[in-house]
VEXDREN-2710 file (C-alpha; in Angstrom, 1 decimal):
% VEXDREN-2710
k/r/px/py/pz
1/MET/0.1/0.0/0.0
2/ALA/1.3/3.5/-1.1
3/GLU/2.3/5.9/1.6
4/ILE/0.3/9.1/1.3
5/VAL/2.0/12.6/1.3
6/VAL/-0.2/15.7/1.2
7/LEU/1.3/18.4/-0.8
8/LYS/-0.4/22.0/-0.3
9/LYS/0.3/25.4/-1.8
10/CYS/0.6/28.1/0.9
11/GLU/2.4/31.5/-0.1
12/GLU/2.7/33.2/3.1
13/TYR/2.7/33.2/6.6
14/ASP/-0.9/34.5/7.4
15/LEU/-2.3/32.4/10.4
16/GLU/-5.7/32.0/9.0
17/LYS/-4.4/31.0/5.6
18/VAL/-1.8/28.6/7.0
19/LYS/-4.7/26.9/9.2
20/LYS/-7.0/26.6/6.4
21/VAL/-4.2/24.8/4.4
22/LEU/-3.2/22.5/7.2
23/ILE/-6.9/21.5/7.9
24/GLU/-7.7/20.9/4.3
25/GLY/-4.6/18.9/4.0
26/LEU/-5.2/16.8/7.3
27/ASP/-8.6/16.1/6.1
28/LEU/-7.0/14.2/3.0
29/ILE/-5.6/11.8/5.5
30/GLY/-8.2/11.5/8.0
31/GLY/-8.2/14.7/9.7
32/VAL/-6.4/15.8/12.9
33/GLY/-8.6/13.3/15.0
34/ALA/-7.0/10.5/13.1
35/PHE/-3.6/11.6/14.9
36/VAL/-4.5/13.0/18.1
37/LYS/-7.3/11.8/20.6
38/LYS/-9.0/13.8/23.4
39/ASP/-6.7/14.9/26.2
40/GLU/-3.7/13.2/24.8
41/LYS/-0.3/14.6/25.8
42/VAL/1.2/15.8/22.4
43/LEU/4.7/17.1/21.9
44/LEU/5.3/19.5/19.0
45/LYS/8.9/18.7/17.9
46/VAL/10.0/21.9/16.4
47/ASN/13.3/22.8/14.8
48/SER/14.9/25.4/17.1
49/LEU/18.5/25.3/15.5
50/MET/19.9/28.2/17.8
51/ASN/18.7/31.7/18.7
52/THR/18.3/33.3/15.4
53/PRO/15.8/36.0/14.5
54/VAL/12.4/35.1/13.0
55/GLU/13.6/36.7/9.7
56/LYS/16.1/33.9/9.4
57/PRO/14.5/30.6/8.2
58/ALA/16.7/28.3/10.4
59/CYS/13.8/27.4/12.8
60/THR/10.2/26.6/12.8
61/HIS/8.1/29.7/12.0
62/PRO/6.0/30.9/14.9
63/VAL/3.2/31.1/12.7
64/MET/3.5/27.4/11.7
65/LEU/3.7/26.7/15.3
66/ARG/0.6/28.8/16.5
67/ALA/-1.5/27.4/13.6
68/VAL/-0.9/23.6/14.7
69/ILE/-1.4/24.6/18.5
70/GLN/-4.8/26.3/17.6
71/ILE/-5.9/23.2/15.4
72/LEU/-5.1/20.8/18.3
73/LYS/-6.7/22.9/21.2
74/PRO/-10.2/21.9/20.7
75/ILE/-9.1/18.1/21.0
76/THR/-6.5/18.7/23.9
77/LYS/-5.0/21.3/26.1
78/ASN/-2.0/18.9/27.0
79/ILE/0.2/20.4/24.2
80/PHE/4.0/20.7/24.8
81/VAL/6.7/22.4/22.5
82/GLY/10.4/21.3/22.7
83/ASP/13.6/20.8/21.0
84/SER/17.2/20.5/21.9
85/PRO/19.4/23.1/20.0
86/GLY/23.0/22.5/19.4
87/VAL/23.7/25.9/21.3
88/GLY/22.0/26.6/24.6
89/THR/18.5/25.5/25.9
90/PHE/15.4/25.5/23.7
91/GLU/13.9/28.2/26.2
92/PHE/16.8/30.2/25.6
93/CYS/16.8/30.1/21.5
94/ALA/12.8/30.4/21.8
95/LYS/13.1/33.7/23.4
96/ARG/14.6/35.1/20.1
97/ASN/13.3/32.8/17.3
98/GLY/9.6/33.7/18.5
99/LEU/8.6/30.4/19.4
100/LYS/8.2/31.2/23.3
101/GLU/5.8/34.0/22.7
102/VAL/3.6/31.6/20.8
103/ILE/4.0/28.9/23.4
104/ASP/3.0/31.5/26.1
105/SER/0.3/33.2/24.4
106/GLU/-1.5/29.8/23.4
107/GLY/-1.3/28.3/26.9
108/ALA/1.2/25.5/25.7
109/THR/4.0/24.2/27.8
110/LEU/7.6/25.0/26.9
111/VAL/9.9/21.9/27.6
112/ASN/13.6/21.5/27.4
113/ILE/15.0/18.4/26.3
114/LEU/18.1/18.2/28.5
115/LYS/18.3/15.0/30.5
116/GLU/19.6/11.6/29.4
117/GLU/17.5/9.4/31.8
118/TYR/15.0/7.7/29.4
119/GLU/16.1/4.9/27.0
120/LEU/14.6/5.0/23.4
121/ILE/14.8/1.4/22.0
122/ASN/14.9/0.7/18.3
123/LYS/13.9/-2.8/17.7
124/ASN/15.1/-3.3/14.4
125/PRO/18.4/-1.0/14.2
126/LEU/20.9/-0.5/11.4
127/LYS/23.7/0.5/13.8
128/TYR/22.2/1.9/17.1
129/ARG/19.8/-0.1/19.2
130/SER/19.2/2.6/21.9
131/PHE/19.5/6.2/22.7
132/LYS/19.3/8.1/25.9
133/THR/16.9/11.2/26.1
134/ASP/14.8/13.1/28.4
135/PRO/12.1/11.3/30.4
136/LEU/9.4/13.7/29.2
137/ILE/9.5/11.9/25.8
138/GLY/8.3/8.8/27.4
139/GLU/5.4/10.7/28.9
140/MET/4.1/11.9/25.5
141/ASP/1.1/10.0/23.9
142/LYS/1.8/11.6/20.5
143/ILE/4.6/13.5/18.7
144/ILE/4.1/15.7/15.8
145/ASN/7.3/16.7/14.0
146/LEU/7.5/20.2/12.6
147/PRO/10.6/20.5/10.6
148/ARG/11.5/23.2/8.1
149/PHE/12.7/22.6/4.5
150/LYS/16.5/23.6/4.6
151/THR/19.8/22.8/3.1
152/HIS/22.3/21.1/5.3
153/GLY/26.2/21.1/4.9
154/LEU/26.7/17.6/6.0
155/MET/23.4/15.8/5.0
156/TYR/22.5/17.9/2.0
157/LEU/19.0/18.4/3.1
158/THR/17.3/18.5/6.6
159/LEU/13.7/17.6/6.6
160/CYS/11.6/15.2/8.6
161/ILE/14.0/12.5/9.6
162/LYS/17.2/14.8/10.5
163/ASN/14.7/17.0/12.5
164/MET/14.2/14.1/15.0
165/PHE/17.9/14.4/16.1
166/GLY/16.5/17.0/18.3
167/LEU/15.5/14.4/20.7
168/ILE/19.2/13.8/21.6
169/PRO/20.2/16.5/24.3
170/GLY/22.4/19.2/22.7
171/THR/25.3/18.4/24.9
172/SER/25.6/14.7/23.5
173/LYS/25.4/15.7/19.8
174/PRO/29.0/16.4/19.4
175/GLY/29.9/12.9/20.6
176/TYR/27.6/11.5/17.9
177/HIS/29.5/13.5/15.2
178/LEU/32.9/12.2/16.8
179/ARG/31.7/8.6/16.6
180/ALA/30.5/9.0/12.8
181/GLY/33.7/11.1/11.6
182/THR/33.3/11.7/7.7
183/ASP/31.2/8.6/7.3
184/LYS/27.9/10.0/6.0
185/ARG/26.4/6.7/5.5
186/LEU/27.0/5.8/9.4
187/PHE/25.4/9.4/10.0
188/SER/22.5/8.6/8.0
189/GLN/22.1/5.2/9.6
190/MET/22.2/6.8/13.1
191/PHE/19.5/9.4/11.9
192/ILE/17.1/6.7/10.7
193/ASP/17.6/4.7/13.9
194/ILE/16.9/7.7/16.0
195/PHE/13.7/8.4/14.1
196/ASN/12.5/4.7/14.1
197/SER/13.4/4.5/18.1
198/ARG/10.2/6.9/18.5
199/LEU/8.4/7.5/15.3
200/PRO/6.4/10.8/14.9
201/ASP/2.6/10.2/14.7
202/LEU/2.5/12.9/12.2
203/ASN/5.0/15.1/10.1
204/ILE/4.3/18.6/8.8
205/LEU/7.2/20.0/6.7
206/ASP/7.2/23.8/6.4
207/GLY/8.4/24.9/3.0
208/ILE/6.4/28.2/2.8
209/ILE/9.8/30.0/3.2
210/GLY/12.8/27.6/3.2
211/MET/16.4/27.9/3.2
212/GLU/18.9/27.4/0.3
213/GLY/22.6/27.8/0.1
214/ASN/24.9/27.8/3.2
215/GLY/22.3/25.7/5.2
216/PRO/21.1/24.9/8.0
217/GLY/22.0/28.0/9.9
218/GLY/23.6/30.5/7.5
219/GLY/21.7/30.1/4.3
220/ASP/19.3/32.2/2.4
221/PRO/15.4/32.5/2.6
222/VAL/13.6/30.8/-0.4
223/ASN/9.9/31.2/-1.1
224/LEU/8.9/27.6/-2.0
225/LYS/5.3/28.2/-1.1
226/VAL/4.4/24.8/0.1
227/ILE/3.5/22.7/3.2
228/LEU/4.0/18.9/3.1
229/MET/2.1/16.4/5.5
230/GLY/2.2/12.8/6.2
231/ALA/2.4/10.1/8.8
232/ASN/5.4/8.5/7.2
233/GLY/8.5/10.9/7.3
234/PHE/10.3/9.0/5.0
235/ALA/7.6/9.3/2.5
236/VAL/7.6/13.1/2.9
237/ASP/11.3/13.4/2.6
238/LEU/11.3/11.6/-0.6
239/VAL/8.7/13.9/-2.1
240/ALA/10.3/17.3/-0.8
241/PRO/13.4/17.5/-3.0
242/LYS/11.5/16.9/-6.0
243/ILE/9.8/20.2/-5.5
244/VAL/13.2/21.9/-6.0
245/GLY/14.5/19.8/-8.8
246/LEU/16.8/17.6/-6.6
247/ASN/17.3/13.9/-6.9
248/PRO/15.6/12.4/-3.7
249/TYR/18.4/10.1/-3.3
250/ASP/20.8/12.5/-3.3
251/VAL/19.6/13.3/0.3
252/TYR/22.1/10.7/2.0
253/ILE/19.3/9.6/4.5
254/ASN/16.9/8.7/1.7
255/GLU/19.7/6.7/-0.1
256/VAL/20.6/4.8/2.9
257/TYR/16.9/4.2/3.8
258/ARG/16.3/2.7/0.4
259/ASP/19.6/0.6/0.3
260/ASP/19.9/-0.4/4.0
261/VAL/16.0/-0.6/5.2
262/LEU/14.2/-1.4/1.9
263/LYS/17.0/-3.5/0.5
264/GLY/17.2/-1.6/-2.8
265/LYS/13.4/-1.2/-3.2
266/GLU/11.5/2.0/-3.8
267/LEU/9.1/3.2/-1.3
268/GLU/5.6/3.5/-2.9
269/VAL/4.2/7.1/-2.4
270/LYS/1.2/8.6/-3.6
271/VAL/1.0/12.4/-3.7
272/MET/-2.3/14.1/-2.7
273/GLY/-3.4/17.7/-2.9
274/GLU/-1.3/19.6/-5.5
275/LYS/0.7/18.3/-8.3
276/ILE/4.5/18.6/-7.9
277/GLU/4.8/20.3/-11.4
278/ASP/2.3/22.7/-10.0
279/VAL/4.3/23.9/-7.3
280/PHE/7.7/23.4/-8.7
281/HIS/10.6/25.8/-7.7
282/LYS/13.3/26.6/-10.2
283/GLY/17.0/27.7/-9.7
284/PHE/17.1/26.3/-5.9
285/LYS/20.6/26.6/-4.6
286/SER/21.8/23.3/-3.0
287/VAL/25.0/22.7/-1.1
288/PRO/28.0/20.6/-2.4
289/ARG/27.2/16.7/-2.2
290/GLU/29.8/14.0/-2.6
291/SER/29.2/10.3/-3.1
292/PHE/29.3/7.7/-0.4
293/THR/31.8/5.7/-2.5
294/LYS/35.4/6.5/-2.7
295/PRO/38.5/4.7/-3.5
296/GLY/40.0/3.6/0.0
297/PHE/43.8/4.4/0.3
298/PHE/43.8/6.9/-2.8
299/PHE/40.7/8.7/-1.3
300/LYS/42.8/9.1/2.2
301/LEU/45.6/10.7/0.3
302/ILE/43.6/13.3/-1.4
303/LYS/40.5/13.7/0.6
304/GLY/41.3/17.4/1.4
305/LEU/41.4/18.0/-2.2
306/ILE/38.1/16.4/-3.3
307/THR/35.9/17.0/-0.2
308/PRO/34.0/20.1/0.6
309/LYS/35.5/22.0/3.5
310/GLN/34.7/25.0/5.5
311/ILE/36.2/28.4/5.2
312/TYR/36.1/31.0/8.0
313/ILE/35.4/34.5/7.0
314/LYS/37.3/36.7/9.5
315/GLN/35.5/39.8/8.5
316/LYS/32.0/38.3/9.7
317/CYS/33.2/36.4/12.8
318/THR/32.5/38.1/16.0
319/GLY/34.6/35.8/18.1
320/CYS/31.7/34.2/19.9
321/LEU/33.5/30.9/19.9
322/ARG/30.6/28.6/19.5
323/CYS/32.5/26.9/16.8
324/VAL/35.7/26.3/19.0
325/GLN/33.7/25.1/22.0
326/HIS/31.5/22.5/20.1
327/CYS/34.0/21.2/17.8
328/PRO/34.1/17.5/18.6
329/VAL/37.8/17.0/17.6
330/LYS/39.0/20.2/18.9
331/CYS/40.7/21.2/15.5
332/LEU/39.9/24.9/15.8
333/GLU/41.6/27.9/17.4
334/HIS/40.7/31.5/17.6
335/SER/42.9/34.6/17.8
336/LYS/41.8/38.4/17.4
337/LYS/44.4/38.8/14.7
338/LYS/43.7/35.7/12.5
339/GLY/40.3/34.7/13.5
340/ILE/39.4/31.1/13.4
341/LYS/42.1/28.6/12.3
342/CYS/41.3/25.0/11.4
343/ASP/43.6/22.1/11.4
344/TYR/42.3/20.5/8.5
345/ASN/44.2/17.3/8.8
346/ALA/42.4/16.5/12.2
347/CYS/39.0/17.9/11.1
348/ILE/36.3/15.4/10.4
349/ARG/34.2/17.4/8.4
350/CYS/31.2/17.2/10.7
351/PHE/30.3/20.8/9.8
352/ILE/28.9/21.5/13.3
353/CYS/31.0/24.7/13.3
354/GLN/29.3/25.8/10.0
355/GLU/25.9/24.7/11.3
356/ILE/25.8/26.6/14.6
357/CYS/27.7/29.9/13.4
358/PRO/25.2/32.8/14.2
359/GLU/26.8/35.3/11.8
360/ASP/27.1/33.2/8.7
361/ALA/30.8/33.5/8.8
362/ILE/31.5/29.9/8.0
363/ARG/30.9/28.8/4.3
364/LEU/31.3/25.4/2.6
365/ARG/33.7/25.4/-0.4
366/LYS/33.5/22.6/-3.0
367/PRO/37.1/21.8/-4.3
368/LEU/38.0/22.0/-7.9
369/LEU/39.0/18.4/-8.0
370/SER/35.7/17.0/-6.7
371/MET/34.1/17.4/-10.3
372/PHE/36.2/14.5/-11.2
373/VAL/35.1/12.1/-8.4
374/ARG/32.1/10.1/-9.8
375/ARG/28.9/10.1/-7.9
END
């Protein structure tokens, strides 16, 4: 049976328009009552990457969050909103990215995912059988996943599956990056295992205004004018790249899901609502993408010449030292005279520094020789 993905056009963050689109879309898959029952505890798992302003499309948009809360309130008042950002607590970030004002004014409960006292078990793991997270995750009856359509320096795009990495407390995330190193396949397997250890009951992907270019934190806004919905996050993530003309399997997680979970088969997906060609966006700016498959010994010799690497822009750097503090292999140094200096031999290309830089002072550069490496 095909997995259903609802694709709806929505041109702006007007609250009533967003609510109307969400209700119409949910009605195509059984209505909101098919996903949330009376008085259930519901966690809205937002994307709150860091404390960026609302104008920067790095986090779940406040209007999207407000619309979902207002749709849920006639069914349940037990609405919780949370995430675990890479820098700071969710509450700290939510004060600036506009989410806290929505949570407070709508009577929802803000929760910080901080503790590692509850074990999530994945019964059919690719690599990781269990994960430690906050006990509040175990208290939730339902989880609604609210990612935003963004490019991602490490994983190409960050959509539904990647957004659930926020169940892992922020202080533990560098350790996962360190364990995976430059292995994007291992990283993808990890994200799939996290997602499958606590499947969201509903996924709503915000592509009204997404991010292109230097994502997931420093990219540029792009008005894609769409919202995607579905019970199956993998199905939503397969449809989303097509809207901007990207191969769905260039998204590392999608490729690994097909190869390692479905054993090479294609996930059968039925798109309802709009047709992809009717909402297609031309000219989307993606990030550099490299293949999983590289020549072993030869690749080790020339990896610095053929893999994307981060460039540190001294003129934009404010010396906040977030990148230095969160680098899992401690390969970054900062001086007032030279700015950030990276030991590229020690660097594992996890791109945490680029992801969490609040000033867009770290850019990914695709080496010239990379064009000669076959995908």
